[in-house]
Every structure is written in structure tokens, then in C-alpha cells.
C-alpha positions as CSV (number, residue, x, y, z in Angstrom):
1,M,-6.9,-3.0,3.6
2,H,-6.3,-1.7,7.1
3,T,-4.9,1.5,8.6
4,T,-2.6,1.9,11.6
5,V,-1.9,5.2,13.4
6,C,1.6,5.5,15.2
7,T,2.2,8.4,17.5
8,S,5.6,9.4,18.8
9,L,6.9,12.9,18.1
10,G,4.1,13.3,15.5
11,T,1.3,11.3,14.0
12,D,1.9,8.9,11.1
13,V,-1.0,7.1,9.6
14,A,0.0,4.0,7.5
15,T,-2.3,2.2,5.2
16,Y,-1.8,-1.6,4.3
17,V,-3.2,-3.4,1.3
18,H,-3.2,-7.2,1.2
19,V,-4.1,-9.6,-1.7
20,H,-4.9,-13.1,-0.6
21,P,-7.4,-15.9,-1.4
22,T,-10.7,-15.6,0.4
23,T,-9.8,-18.9,2.3
24,S,-6.8,-17.4,3.9
25,G,-6.3,-14.2,6.2
26,E,-3.9,-11.4,5.5
27,G,-0.3,-11.8,6.7
28,P,3.3,-10.6,5.7
29,D,3.3,-12.7,2.7
30,S,-0.1,-11.0,1.3
31,L,1.1,-7.4,1.8
32,V,1.4,-5.7,-1.5
33,F,1.1,-2.0,-0.8
34,R,2.1,0.1,2.3
35,Y,2.2,3.8,2.4
36,F,2.1,6.7,4.9
37,N,-1.0,8.9,4.2
38,A,-0.5,12.5,3.3
39,G,-4.2,13.6,4.2
40,A,-5.5,11.9,1.0
41,S,-8.6,9.9,0.9
42,A,-8.4,6.0,0.7
43,P,-7.1,4.5,-2.4
44,E,-9.3,3.3,-5.2
45,I,-8.8,-0.5,-5.7
46,R,-10.4,-2.3,-8.5
47,W,-10.1,-5.6,-10.5
48,V,-9.5,-5.0,-14.1
49,S,-9.6,-8.6,-14.9
50,N,-9.2,-11.9,-13.0
51,T,-5.5,-11.5,-13.1
52,E,-5.1,-7.8,-12.9
53,L,-5.6,-5.3,-10.0
54,K,-5.3,-1.5,-10.1
55,I,-4.6,0.7,-7.1
56,K,-4.9,4.4,-7.6
57,I,-4.3,7.1,-4.9
58,D,-4.0,10.8,-5.5
59,R,-1.3,11.5,-2.9
60,V,1.0,9.7,-0.4
61,A,3.6,10.9,1.9
62,E,5.8,7.9,1.3
63,V,5.4,4.5,-0.3
64,T,7.3,1.9,1.9
65,K,6.3,-1.3,0.0
66,Q,4.9,-1.8,-3.6
67,V,4.6,-5.3,-4.9
68,K,3.9,-5.5,-8.7
69,K,3.1,-9.3,-8.8
70,I,1.7,-11.8,-6.2
71,G,0.9,-15.3,-7.3
72,G,-0.8,-14.9,-10.7
73,I,-2.1,-11.4,-10.0
74,N,-0.4,-8.4,-11.7
75,I,-0.9,-5.1,-9.8
76,N,-0.7,-1.7,-11.5
77,Y,-0.2,1.4,-9.4
78,D,-1.4,5.0,-10.3
79,I,0.2,7.1,-7.5
80,G,-0.5,10.9,-8.1
81,K,2.0,12.8,-5.8
82,Q,4.5,11.4,-3.4
83,D,5.7,13.8,-0.9
84,D,9.0,11.8,0.2
85,P,11.2,9.6,-2.0
86,P,10.9,5.9,-1.5
87,G,13.4,4.6,1.0
88,S,13.5,7.9,3.0
89,S,12.3,6.4,6.2
90,E,13.1,3.4,8.4
91,W,9.8,1.9,7.5
92,S,11.1,1.1,4.0
93,Q,13.3,-1.6,5.5
94,V,10.4,-3.3,7.2
95,K,9.2,-6.5,5.3
């Protein structure tokens, strides 16, 4: 997981969550969750089993990528509050 801060007219903080084997690094194909922060704390990420991952976060500004399956891993999300609807920014179009 890593966080990027972008500043133009305001400050946007985006968080990226990647799932990949330990033998390879993160890249565009391993990105499973990208969201703009809304002042919330970091997400809780935990393995439920060898093939299931759970990502929980209380609040986000906007989710711009949310993958439910990668390889043999199923990903379940628990997102409390989302301030903006999915697709409301140009970041939703970025792969």
C-alpha cells in the first residue's frame, strides 16, 4: 500500500492497495483498490484465508478502482461512507 499527495487547486490524497506475489513488485496489474482519502485512517487489510482478503475502511472521498478478484484471490470490501459517487472524477478513468 502506498499514498500519493497531489496539489493543484486543493490537496488530494490518494491511497493505492496492491496485491502481488512476494517475488514481484507492485505495478498497474497488481492495483486492486485506489481511493481518495476523506480524513480517515488507513484501511484495515487482513487475510481471511489463503484465497480471501478483506479491506475495510470507515470513510473515503471517492473510490476510483475496486477489483473483486485477482488471480486466485477474492477481495471483499467494507467501505463505511463514500462522500462522492464512483466515477465522479477524472481519476475513475485511470487504469
